[in-house]
C-alpha positions, 0 to 999 in steps of 0.5 A: 600259408593260406588256402583257397576257399574251395579247399576249406570246403573239405572238412578235414582241411578246415579242421587242420587249418583251424588246428594250425592257427590255434596252435600258433603263437598267442600273446596277451596284448592289453587289458583295457578298462577305458575306451581310450585304452583300446589297441590300435585297430589292425587285425580281425578281432573275434570277441567272446561274450556271455553271462558271468561264469559261462566259461569264456576263459576256459573256452579260450584256454581249450581253443588255444591249447593253454591252461592259463592264457585267459584267467579262469575263476569259480567266482563270477565277474573276475574278468572286469576289463576287455582282454586282447590276445593276438593269435599267430599275428593273424587274428585278435581274440578279445575276452569281454567282462561277463554280463549278469551277476558279478562280484563288483560294485554297481559303479564298476559294472556300469563303467565296464558295460559302457566300455563294452557297448562303445567297443561293440558299436564302434570297432570296425575290425570287430569281425564276429562276437561269439555269444556263449551260452551255458547249455544247462540254462539256455538263453536268459534275458540278459543274453537276449538283451545282448543279442538285441544290442548286437542286432541294432549295431549290425554286428555278426554274432554266433551262439556257442553252447558251453559246458555240453558235457553236463547234459545227455544227448537228448537233453542237448539236442532239445536245447539246440533245437529251442535255441536255433529256433529263437536265433532265427529271429535275430538278423545279426545272428550267424545261422550255425550253433555250435556245441562245446565243452572245455572239459571233454573237448566236444566242439573245440575243433569245429570252433577252431575251424569256423573262426579260422575263416575269419583270420587274416591270410598267413 
């Protein structure tokens, strides 16, 4: 069932739509190491990008209510390919390799960076990129470089704070304010900044509701 846009103005309805979507069947589709391995375009795609060890895989697992859909690790740089998951046959979730530090050879890092850039620039079905930022550290130079690349490619992206359970309320609000001010200077940035925690569940329902608006109709 799909809902009329007016129904989604109701916060309770939007949260329920998001819950139902992310409670649906979610399956691994492909691990892509080279651009020619990309699956055929069809469903809208939502990609998750961020520094190594920012918590991309943990967030995807929290969103889908699964413990091991996306592989998690304490070792930065373990995700070394683009991993595609179909959610309810309505949207594709894409877990991108982390930028910044990674436990891999420089040649391998350069290879998958080229694949990511080609994907971000040339994927017509890419609807939004969630740029994940560790709430404890805020924006780093590598995050800013990614955002500038997305601005130039005219790819809409939304900043999502992770690990917010590590900050008290005052520190979190200060971090939010600083980030919102900087995001306003980026033309492709979505205006809404979301704060999340895969541990406490903070913001997970709100992020589901936001992303559900991008899915194909049921």
